[in-house]
Residue frames as qw, qx, qy, qz and C-alpha x, y, z in Angstrom:
[[0.903, 0.403, -0.025, -0.145, -3.35, 8.57, 25.46],
 [0.677, -0.432, 0.485, 0.345, -0.27, 6.34, 25.10],
 [0.411, 0.713, -0.410, -0.393, 1.87, 6.91, 22.00],
 [0.877, -0.053, 0.476, 0.035, 2.36, 3.64, 20.16],
 [0.651, 0.747, -0.136, 0.011, 4.33, 4.85, 17.13],
 [0.883, -0.064, -0.009, 0.466, 7.87, 3.61, 16.62],
 [0.422, 0.085, 0.037, 0.902, 8.98, 7.13, 15.60],
 [0.031, 0.626, 0.378, -0.681, 7.68, 10.59, 16.42],
 [0.423, 0.631, 0.511, 0.402, 5.77, 12.29, 13.67],
 [0.244, -0.243, 0.014, 0.939, 6.61, 15.81, 12.49],
 [0.326, 0.750, 0.442, -0.369, 3.70, 18.23, 11.77],
 [0.342, -0.059, 0.474, 0.809, 3.92, 19.39, 8.09],
 [0.321, 0.686, 0.428, -0.494, 0.32, 20.41, 7.09],
 [0.027, -0.430, 0.563, 0.705, 1.11, 20.05, 3.41],
 [0.743, 0.401, 0.061, -0.532, -1.20, 19.56, 0.41],
 [0.212, -0.270, 0.897, 0.279, -0.82, 16.28, -1.49],
 [0.670, 0.208, -0.325, -0.634, -2.67, 14.00, -3.89],
 [0.584, -0.121, 0.781, -0.182, -4.04, 10.49, -3.58],
 [0.554, 0.288, -0.561, -0.543, -4.53, 8.00, -6.40],
 [0.676, -0.088, 0.656, -0.323, -6.46, 4.72, -6.10],
 [0.196, -0.074, 0.896, 0.392, -6.48, 1.68, -8.29],
 [0.201, 0.515, 0.833, -0.008, -10.26, 1.58, -8.62],
 [0.118, 0.900, 0.316, -0.276, -10.80, 5.30, -9.15],
 [0.615, 0.459, 0.168, 0.619, -9.35, 7.29, -12.04],
 [0.053, 0.849, -0.020, 0.525, -7.60, 10.64, -11.48],
 [0.412, 0.093, -0.567, 0.707, -5.98, 12.16, -8.41],
 [0.414, -0.752, -0.461, -0.226, -7.72, 13.36, -5.29],
 [0.068, 0.701, -0.312, 0.637, -6.76, 16.16, -2.92],
 [0.750, -0.510, -0.395, 0.146, -5.69, 15.60, 0.70],
 [0.079, -0.863, 0.338, -0.367, -3.70, 17.25, 3.48],
 [0.753, 0.010, -0.553, 0.356, -0.78, 15.45, 5.09],
 [0.448, -0.863, -0.057, -0.226, -1.04, 16.58, 8.74],
 [0.363, -0.741, 0.564, 0.003, 2.10, 14.94, 10.05],
 [0.921, 0.311, -0.233, -0.018, 4.57, 12.27, 8.92],
 [0.459, -0.648, 0.592, 0.141, 7.77, 10.36, 9.60],
 [0.155, 0.440, -0.806, -0.364, 9.81, 7.82, 7.67],
 [0.142, 0.079, 0.982, -0.092, 7.28, 5.07, 8.56],
 [0.044, 0.610, 0.780, 0.135, 3.87, 6.67, 7.99],
 [0.009, -0.170, -0.057, -0.984, 1.59, 9.74, 8.03],
 [0.182, 0.543, 0.681, -0.456, -1.71, 11.16, 9.16],
 [0.074, 0.149, 0.550, 0.818, -3.85, 12.22, 6.24],
 [0.286, 0.492, 0.495, -0.656, -6.94, 14.45, 6.17],
 [0.089, 0.200, 0.720, 0.658, -9.44, 14.38, 3.24],
 [0.399, 0.008, 0.052, -0.916, -12.73, 16.01, 2.45],
 [0.820, 0.027, -0.336, -0.462, -14.13, 12.49, 2.12],
 [0.784, -0.381, 0.469, -0.146, -13.97, 9.07, 3.84],
 [0.280, 0.531, -0.761, -0.247, -11.20, 6.83, 2.40],
 [0.925, -0.063, 0.157, -0.341, -12.59, 3.40, 1.72],
 [0.770, 0.461, -0.431, 0.097, -9.42, 1.96, 0.07],
 [0.816, -0.550, 0.076, 0.159, -6.99, 0.03, 2.19],
 [0.616, -0.230, 0.310, 0.686, -4.00, 0.87, -0.14],
 [0.389, 0.898, 0.200, 0.047, -3.33, 3.90, -2.31],
 [0.642, 0.221, 0.019, 0.734, -0.55, 6.12, -3.62],
 [0.207, -0.912, -0.179, 0.305, 0.32, 9.44, -1.92],
 [0.655, 0.316, 0.164, 0.666, 2.21, 11.99, -3.93],
 [0.173, -0.813, -0.085, 0.549, 3.69, 15.50, -3.47],
 [0.039, -0.653, 0.394, 0.646, 4.81, 17.89, -6.21],
 [0.665, 0.503, -0.211, -0.510, 3.03, 16.33, -9.16],
 [0.996, 0.070, 0.014, -0.061, 4.06, 12.74, -8.76],
 [0.368, 0.713, -0.559, 0.211, 7.83, 13.39, -8.53],
 [0.074, 0.250, -0.885, 0.387, 7.96, 11.41, -5.27],
 [0.713, -0.277, -0.350, -0.541, 5.38, 8.86, -4.28],
 [0.215, -0.271, 0.830, -0.438, 4.63, 6.86, -1.16],
 [0.544, -0.174, -0.750, -0.334, 2.73, 3.57, -1.31],
 [0.288, -0.304, 0.495, -0.761, 0.36, 3.65, 1.65],
 [0.444, -0.290, -0.842, -0.103, -1.62, 1.11, 3.66],
 [0.425, -0.604, 0.012, -0.675, -4.32, 2.43, 6.02],
 [0.316, 0.053, -0.826, 0.464, -3.71, 1.50, 9.66],
 [0.019, -0.481, -0.700, 0.527, -6.57, 3.42, 11.21],
 [0.012, -0.462, -0.461, -0.758, -9.55, 5.55, 10.16],
 [0.080, -0.553, -0.594, 0.579, -11.66, 8.17, 11.94],
 [0.348, 0.812, 0.293, -0.365, -14.17, 10.03, 9.77],
 [0.594, 0.800, -0.054, 0.073, -12.07, 12.00, 7.27],
 [0.127, -0.792, 0.595, -0.047, -8.69, 11.32, 8.96],
 [0.997, 0.004, -0.071, 0.005, -6.61, 8.23, 8.52],
 [0.348, -0.721, 0.582, 0.140, -3.20, 6.99, 9.62],
 [0.875, 0.453, -0.151, -0.082, -1.15, 5.20, 7.06],
 [0.649, -0.490, 0.475, 0.336, 2.09, 3.17, 7.01],
 [0.413, 0.708, -0.421, -0.389, 4.40, 3.38, 4.00],
 [0.939, 0.061, 0.338, 0.031, 5.06, 0.22, 1.97],
 [0.303, -0.521, 0.574, 0.555, 8.10, -0.64, -0.12],
 [0.021, 0.037, 0.812, 0.582, 6.07, -2.18, -2.94],
 [0.440, -0.130, -0.284, -0.842, 2.60, -1.86, -4.38],
 [0.854, -0.264, -0.260, -0.365, 1.28, -5.17, -3.06],
 [0.445, -0.592, 0.632, -0.229, 2.50, -6.82, 0.07],
 [0.400, 0.280, -0.857, -0.167, 4.00, -10.30, -0.59],
 [0.850, -0.309, -0.296, -0.306, 2.15, -13.42, 0.59],
 [0.609, -0.597, 0.495, -0.166, 3.28, -15.11, 3.71],
 [0.164, 0.487, -0.837, -0.188, 5.94, -17.73, 2.92],
 [0.135, 0.009, 0.985, -0.111, 3.86, -20.57, 4.25],
 [0.553, 0.351, 0.202, -0.728, 0.59, -19.53, 2.55],
 [0.233, -0.030, 0.926, 0.296, -0.67, -22.60, 0.72],
 [0.484, 0.511, 0.473, -0.530, -3.96, -21.17, -0.47],
 [0.610, 0.724, -0.122, -0.297, -2.80, -20.80, -4.07],
 [0.760, -0.274, 0.518, 0.281, -0.68, -23.65, -5.51],
 [0.656, 0.747, 0.109, -0.004, -0.37, -22.22, -9.04],
 [0.298, 0.846, -0.411, 0.165, 3.18, -20.97, -8.53],
 [0.583, -0.540, 0.596, -0.114, 4.37, -23.95, -6.42],
 [0.735, 0.414, -0.518, -0.143, 6.54, -26.56, -8.05],
 [0.833, -0.460, 0.304, -0.055, 7.26, -29.72, -6.10],
 [0.060, -0.693, 0.685, 0.215, 10.82, -30.99, -6.46],
 [0.487, -0.048, 0.869, 0.077, 9.67, -34.57, -7.32],
 [0.598, 0.655, 0.447, -0.117, 7.81, -33.41, -10.49],
 [0.455, -0.012, 0.437, 0.775, 9.29, -32.49, -13.94],
 [0.282, 0.706, 0.161, -0.629, 8.27, -29.37, -15.85],
 [0.504, 0.246, 0.671, 0.485, 7.43, -29.77, -19.54],
 [0.176, 0.491, -0.067, -0.851, 6.87, -27.00, -22.14],
 [0.327, 0.337, 0.838, 0.279, 4.10, -27.60, -24.57],
 [0.161, 0.729, 0.471, 0.470, 2.78, -24.92, -27.03],
 [0.128, 0.576, -0.161, 0.791, 4.45, -22.18, -24.95],
 [0.633, -0.597, 0.039, -0.492, 2.84, -23.33, -21.64],
 [0.123, 0.394, -0.847, 0.335, 4.64, -24.90, -18.78],
 [0.828, -0.298, -0.167, -0.444, 3.00, -27.99, -17.34],
 [0.394, -0.510, 0.726, -0.241, 3.93, -30.40, -14.59],
 [0.758, 0.186, -0.561, -0.277, 4.50, -34.10, -15.46]]
């Protein structure tokens, strides 16, 4: 098998906790190996979420994770810098936060409107 990781992972086999937006509480897992960019996580259950928080030592240090691959109860994750990844700069699907330069902004009853 060809190794496709940017950095070699170091085996640590350390207990950790996962927390999900949709599910309350923390859930046990085992971090099999990791590096500065990601980790391999083993759980007693299948992880359905695509993003979650990984923590060691009672939430003193957390890693925001995005699942890259899944195989039964193992998954490979990459670490993110923020909770939600930003939209692509040229994504025009949602125009609510776009202000055209040829329009003026007016404030009425505490709400901003375009004129």
